[in-house]
C-alpha positions, 0 to 999 in steps of 0.5 A, spaced: 389 359 409 387 364 413 379 365 415 376 370 419 371 367 424 366 370 429 366 368 436 359 366 439 356 370 444 351 367 449 346 372 449 343 370 456 350 371 460 352 377 457 345 380 459 347 377 466 353 381 466 350 387 463 345 387 469 351 386 474 353 393 471 358 391 466 359 396 460 354 392 454 360 391 450 365 389 455 359 384 457 359 381 450 366 380 450 367 377 457 361 372 455 364 370 449 370 368 453 366 364 458 365 368 463 358 368 466 359 371 473 361 378 475 364 376 481 369 373 477 371 380 474 374 381 481 381 383 480 382 384 488 386 380 492 381 378 497 378 374 491 384 370 490 383 363 491 386 360 498 392 356 498 389 350 502 386 348 495 393 346 493 396 339 495 401 338 500 402 346 501 401 345 508 406 340 509 410 344 505 409 351 510 410 346 516 417 343 513 419 350 511 418 354 517 421 348 521 427 349 517 427 356 518 427 355 526 433 350 525 437 356 521 438 350 515 441 352 509 437 353 503 438 353 495 433 355 490 434 351 483 430 355 478 428 354 470 432 359 465 426 363 462 423 369 465 418 365 469 424 361 472 428 368 474 421 371 477 420 365 481 427 365 483 427 372 485 420 371 489 422 365 493 428 369 495 425 376 497 420 372 500 424 367 504 429 372 506 423 376 509 421 370 513 428 369 516 431 364 511 438 363 510 437 362 502 441 362 496 440 360 489 444 357 483 444 358 476 447 352 472 449 353 465 443 350 461 447 347 456 452 344 460 447 341 466 441 340 462 434 342 464 431 341 471 434 338 477 439 333 474 444 329 478 450 334 475 446 340 478 445 337 485 452 335 485 455 342 483 449 345 488 452 340 494 459 342 492 458 350 491 453 352 496 453 345 501 445 346 502 441 342 507 434 344 502 434 345 495 427 348 493 426 348 485 422 353 482 419 352 476 422 345 474 423 339 478 417 335 477 420 330 472 427 330 476 426 323 479 434 322 478 436 328 481 432 328 487 435 321 488 441 324 488 440 329 493 437 324 498 443 320 497 447 326 500 442 327 505 439 334 502 431 335 502 428 337 496 422 341 496 419 341 488 415 347 486 413 347 479 407 347 474 409 343 469 405 336 467 408 330 471 410 324 467 408 316 469 412 317 476 413 323 480 420 324 484 421 322 491 421 329 494 420 331 501 414 335 499 411 337 491 407 342 491 404 342 484 397 344 481 397 339 476 400 333 480 395 327 480 390 328 486 391 336 486 384 339 487 386 346 486 381 349 481 386 353 477 391 349 474 394 354 470 399 358 475 405 359 472 412 357 476 412 364 480 405 363 482 406 357 485 412 360 489 408 366 491 402 361 494 407 357 498 410 363 501 403 365 503 402 358 506 409 359 509 407 366 512 400 363 515 404 357 518 409 362 522 403 367 524 400 360 527 406 359 531 407 366 533 413 368 529 409 374 526 402 377 527 398 381 522 402 387 523 409 385 523 409 380 518 412 381 511 408 384 506 408 379 500 404 383 496 410 387 494 412 381 490 406 381 485 410 385 480 414 379 479 408 374 480 405 378 474 411 378 470 413 371 470 405 369 469 405 373 463 411 372 460 410 364 460 404 365 457 400 361 461 392 361 461 389 367 464 384 364 468 380 369 473 385 367 478 391 368 474 388 375 472 387 377 479 395 376 480 396 380 474 392 386 475 395 386 482 402 386 479 400 391 473 397 396 478 403 396 483 407 398 476 402 403 474 403 406 481 411 406 481 411 401 486 416 396 483 422 393 484 428 397 481 430 391 476 422 391 473 422 399 473 430 398 469 427 394 464 421 398 463 425 404 462 431 400 457 425 397 453 422 404 452 416 402 455 412 407 460 411 403 467 405 408 469 401 405 463 404 398 464 400 392 460 400 385 459 403 386 452 409 390 455 410 384 460 410 379 454 413 383 449 418 388 452 420 386 459 420 378 458 424 377 452 430 381 455 430 377 461 429 370 457 435 373 452 440 371 458 438 364 459 437 363 452 444 365 450 448 366 457 446 364 463 440 367 467 444 369 473 444 376 470 436 376 470 435 374 477 441 379 479 437 384 476 430 382 479 434 381 486 438 388 487 435 394 491 440 398 488 437 403 482 444 404 479 446 397 479 439 395 476 440 399 470 447 397 469 444 389 469 438 392 465 442 395 459 446 388 459 440 384 458 438 389 453 445 388 449 444 380 450 437 381 447 439 385 441 444 379 440 438 374 441 435 377 435 441 377 430 442 370 432 434 368 431 434 373 424 440 368 421 437 362 424 429 363 421 433 365 414 437 358 414 430 355 417 426 357 411 431 355 406 431 348 409 423 349 408 424 351 400 420 345 398 415 344 404 408 343 402 403 344 407 398 340 403 403 334 404 405 335 412 401 336 418 408 337 422 415 341 421 421 338 424 428 342 422 435 341 424 441 345 423 448 343 425 450 351 426 444 353 430 444 356 437 440 351 442 438 357 446 434 360 440 431 354 437 424 355 441 423 362 438 425 360 431 419 354 432 415 359 434 416 364 428 415 357 423 409 355 427 406 362 426 408 362 419 406 355 417 401 354 422 403 347 423 406 344 430 413 345 429 420 342 433 426 346 431 433 342 433 440 344 434 446 340 436 447 339 443 454 335 444 456 328 444 452 326 438 445 329 441 441 334 438 436 338 442 429 340 440 424 345 442 417 345 440 411 350 439 404 347 437 397 349 434 390 348 438 388 342 438 395 338 438 398 337 445 405 337 444 407 333 450 402 328 449 405 327 442 412 326 444 410 321 449 406 317 444 412 318 440 416 315 446 411 309 447 411 307 439 418 308 437 422 306 444 429 309 444 428 314 439 427 320 444 432 320 450 428 325 454 422 330 453 417 334 457 413 340 457 405 343 455 400 342 450 403 348 446 410 348 448 415 342 449 422 340 449 426 334 448 433 331 446 435 325 442 441 322 438 442 326 432 442 319 427 435 318 430 433 325 427 429 322 421 426 316 425 423 322 429 420 326 424 417 320 421 414 318 428 412 325 429 408 326 422 404 320 423 401 323 429 400 329 426 396 325 420 392 321 425 390 327 430 390 333 425 384 335 421 384 339 414 380 345 418 385 344 424 391 346 419 387 352 417 389 359 421 382 362 424 382 369 426 377 369 432 374 376 432 368 379 436 364 381 430 363 388 429 364 394 434 358 398 436 359 405 432 359 409 438 366 405 441 371 408 436 374 412 441 380 413 445 375 413 452 373 406 449 380 404 448 382 406 455 376 401 458 379 395 454 386 397 456 383 397 463 382 389 463 387 384 463 387 380 457 392 375 454 393 367 453 386 364 454 382 371 455 384 373 448 385 381 447 378 383 443 379 383 435 373 386 431 371 385 424 367 389 419 366 391 412 370 397 410 371 401 403 378 402 402 379 409 400 387 409 399 392 404 401 400 405 400 406 402 403 410 404 408 417 403 409 417 397 404 414 393 409 407 395 412 400 397 408 397 403 411 390 404 409 384 409 410 378 405 411 370 408 411 364 406 414 357 409 414 361 416 412 366 415 417 374 415 416 379 410 420 386 410 419 388 403 419 395 399 419 397 392 417 404 391 419 408 386 415 403 386 410 404 389 403 399 386 398 393 391 396 386 390 397 380 391 393 375 397 394 371 393 399 374 389 404 373 385 410 377 387 416 379 383 423 382 389 427 384 391 434 384 398 437 389 402 438 390 410 440 396 412 436 399 418 439 402 423 434 405 430 435 401 431 442 394 429 438 392 422 440 387 418 435 384 412 434 387 407 429 385 400 427 391 395 427 389 390 422 390 383 424 387 380 417 383 383 412 380 380 405 377 383 399 369 383 400 
């Protein structure tokens, strides 16, 4: 079941924002998202939280500055997704600009597992013989890997943002806003955001040592296109600090000041960089980078972000695009199979979904879990074979069900069922023996039964209520597009009652509508939906500027509608 709800909006906060000079409708939207101080709207770099708030960041800066001075060999070990790729490229570009001897390694995720495993340490030592390993977007759970590195005399610097387990690796230094005792106010930095902060602290340390001054120091703001891309693609919460990083990156993209690989990804996905939006980063560029890590290995993606040669960047972007097309085909087949498995699934009887198929590709299970979660609105984990009698699962959750905590509870209640696990509230991964699958499903469902209420299993389309009459304009859409919306700072969705003047089905898949309110007509489209509406409808919608034959008109993108 789906219902439309209206976000509560504290009128006092909205009034304060209005008095601070914010557009009245924007003031209402911001206040409903918990923003009450006009200062939080600043997207200037000067408003960014100071690196010194991150636990151990000064130690990391001193250690890296010493290591650069001693010409130590550094190797970056990255995660396999877009956040990992952008974090790796950011680290390499930033460290090289400061004189570091730094390389990276991208092990195949299917062979070597997730994080800094002992096997990856062994491979890195053999192929790169580093003095120092720096993890980006991983490492907080890599206790054995760090031990193996120490055994080989390699120092490890962990930079990560994932939630830690009960104990931390014994690394030389750990920078992670989510480690115990870290008082950094923004707990939602992506992996690439953490790396960017480490670079800021390192540059300050090197200035203090007289290596650079304000004129000669590397310009780290040139990395913000990478930081913005990784932050949006990793779907971390866009709190005020992350919104600054994203706004600054988008500003650079729109001005054409971005790395050749980022420009090539815009071009290959048919998006215009001069109107770059968080949507482009999350749904066009991000998936093309992610596809490499899902199906092959992420070195193509990282190379695309590292090259300064436009021709090479374009070749790599085209390869990434081809891999993404292949990923889509595999995903469609897996989704069809998943729906067959769930043929007799009764939402009334189950609070969770677990599906395993021995023909599935483990690089794509996360996307399939995401699609099934959207469809059935249940915490969902999909599993694929991982060799040696093991299966690997990737899960996606719904609000109110903390996925990593749920897995932690399964591992405590049913010891030995889960081999290993990690992740966040909304997404997590795990591995287990194939014969433990049924046992795991039952234990996971028991937690769903205990934690989830009926109302939590009902999809709610949160809206901002009716849109003021004078705002159905392209000018107002431009005003909305000038803000950074995303995870935890939801894009505006309005809702109102309209008369349905006409409706027809487009391409067998979409419902095209002509709606009317107070004598004004509006074009609307409901993608992926073909059921007809009654003559009056309550419609939840986003505003869209639709360009056709050189004329731009406002159209309503329907999120949900019900006969009124």
